[in-house]
C-alpha positions as CSV (number, residue, x, y, z in Angstrom):
1,X,160.7,-117.3,-154.0
2,X,163.9,-117.8,-152.1
3,X,164.1,-121.1,-150.4
4,X,165.3,-119.9,-146.5
5,X,166.1,-121.8,-144.4
6,X,167.2,-120.2,-140.9
7,X,164.0,-119.8,-138.7
8,X,165.1,-115.7,-138.7
9,X,165.2,-116.2,-142.1
10,X,161.7,-117.2,-142.6
11,X,160.0,-115.0,-140.1
12,X,161.8,-111.9,-141.7
13,X,160.7,-113.0,-144.9
14,X,157.1,-113.5,-143.6
15,X,157.0,-110.4,-141.8
16,X,158.4,-108.4,-144.6
17,X,155.0,-108.5,-146.4
18,X,153.0,-105.2,-145.0
19,X,149.4,-107.2,-145.3
20,X,151.0,-110.1,-143.3
21,X,151.9,-107.5,-140.9
22,X,148.9,-106.4,-140.4
23,X,147.2,-109.7,-140.1
24,X,150.0,-110.7,-137.2
25,X,149.1,-107.0,-135.8
26,X,145.3,-107.9,-135.9
27,X,146.0,-111.9,-134.6
28,X,147.5,-110.1,-131.8
29,X,144.3,-108.6,-130.4
30,X,142.7,-112.0,-130.5
31,X,141.6,-115.1,-132.7
32,X,139.6,-114.3,-135.6
33,X,137.8,-116.1,-138.6
34,X,139.9,-116.7,-141.9
35,X,137.0,-114.8,-143.6
36,X,137.3,-112.0,-141.1
37,X,141.1,-111.3,-141.8
38,X,139.6,-109.9,-145.5
39,X,139.1,-107.0,-143.8
40,X,142.4,-106.2,-142.6
41,X,143.5,-105.1,-146.3
42,X,141.2,-104.7,-149.9
43,X,142.5,-108.3,-151.0
44,X,140.7,-111.1,-151.8
45,X,139.9,-114.3,-149.5
46,X,142.1,-116.6,-151.9
47,X,144.8,-114.2,-151.2
48,X,144.3,-114.2,-147.2
49,X,144.8,-117.7,-147.9
50,X,148.1,-117.5,-149.3
51,X,149.4,-114.9,-146.8
52,X,148.1,-117.3,-143.8
53,X,150.2,-120.3,-145.3
54,X,153.8,-118.4,-145.5
55,X,152.2,-116.9,-141.5
56,X,151.8,-120.8,-140.9
57,X,155.2,-121.9,-142.6
58,X,157.0,-119.5,-140.5
59,X,155.4,-120.8,-137.2
60,X,153.7,-118.0,-136.7
61,X,150.0,-118.7,-136.6
62,X,148.2,-121.8,-135.8
63,X,144.4,-122.1,-137.4
64,X,141.6,-124.7,-136.1
65,X,138.3,-125.8,-138.2
66,X,135.2,-126.3,-136.7
67,X,132.4,-127.0,-138.2
68,X,132.7,-124.7,-141.6
69,X,134.8,-122.0,-139.9
70,X,138.5,-121.7,-139.4
71,X,139.6,-119.9,-137.2
72,X,143.2,-118.3,-136.8
73,X,145.2,-117.2,-133.6
74,X,148.9,-116.1,-133.2
75,X,150.8,-119.0,-131.9
76,X,152.1,-118.0,-128.5
77,X,155.6,-116.7,-127.8
78,X,156.5,-117.3,-131.8
79,X,158.0,-113.9,-131.9
80,X,160.5,-115.0,-129.3
81,X,163.0,-116.3,-131.6
82,X,163.0,-112.7,-133.3
83,X,163.4,-110.9,-129.9
84,X,166.1,-113.0,-129.1
85,X,168.4,-112.3,-132.6
86,X,167.1,-108.4,-132.5
87,X,168.5,-108.1,-129.0
88,X,171.9,-109.9,-129.7
89,X,172.1,-107.5,-132.6
90,X,171.9,-104.7,-130.2
91,X,174.1,-105.6,-127.3
92,X,177.3,-104.8,-129.4
93,X,176.0,-100.9,-129.8
94,X,174.6,-100.4,-126.3
95,X,178.2,-101.5,-125.3
96,X,179.4,-99.0,-127.4
97,X,177.6,-96.3,-126.6
98,X,178.0,-97.2,-122.8
99,X,181.7,-96.5,-123.5
100,X,181.0,-93.7,-125.3
101,X,178.8,-92.3,-122.8
102,X,181.7,-93.1,-119.9
103,X,184.5,-91.4,-122.2
104,X,182.3,-88.2,-122.6
105,X,181.5,-88.0,-118.9
106,X,185.3,-88.4,-118.3
107,X,186.6,-85.8,-120.8
108,X,184.0,-83.2,-119.1
109,X,185.2,-83.8,-115.4
110,X,188.5,-83.7,-117.1
111,X,187.6,-80.0,-118.2
């Protein structure tokens, strides 16, 4: 597996796997036990643990063990870096579209 060092690369790598996205979607509804996460996809408990390791490395989730039960939850604000990155990528295109819109309106008025 490639060695990602940029936080955005780590996040995108973690979310590139459909099972991990389903886990994140499930955790967005609230905390869940590790064994409960086996219901998001037909995979084994060890496979869930591996996916959780990737999500934890990406700082998307946190886990807590109480007694014999490990509960996992989505880390608050975990996707903020990704949101900021996506917004920064869309700004230049929005400006271009705004210019195009203004040009088309100007052209229409001239006709």
